[in-house]
C-alpha positions, 0 to 999 in steps of 0.5 A, spaced: 259 367 179 254 373 179 250 373 173 251 381 170 247 381 164 243 375 160 239 377 154 237 371 149 241 366 151 247 371 152 250 370 159 255 375 162 259 373 169 264 376 173 269 372 178 273 376 182 275 371 186 279 368 181 287 367 183 293 369 178 289 373 173 293 379 172 287 382 166 280 383 169 276 380 165 268 377 164 266 370 163 261 369 157 257 364 156 253 363 149 250 356 146 253 352 151 260 355 150 265 359 155 268 365 152 273 370 156 273 378 154 278 383 157 274 390 160 276 393 154 271 388 149 277 384 147 276 376 146 281 372 150 279 365 148 273 361 146 271 360 138 268 365 134 261 368 136 256 372 132 258 378 129 251 382 133 253 377 140 260 380 139 258 387 139 253 387 144 258 384 149 262 389 147 257 394 148 255 392 155 262 392 157 263 399 154 257 401 158 259 399 165 266 400 166 266 403 173 261 397 176 266 392 172 272 395 175 269 396 182 267 389 182 274 386 180 277 390 186 272 388 191 269 394 192 261 392 192 
């Protein structure tokens, strides 16, 4: 999975080769834990994240919609 964003232990990755996933999403790794977020910023799985970390993820997603959709479709 390519790294899209990394900052202070927060890593956002995307795997556009996953099969059977209808909702586009990214994988978020923080402090050894794995989370999933839909492109609209909704957390799909994983435990609670600190508010500032969650806001940073949502900021990234909101500001990179077109690139994320293009990667998900495999248009790169």
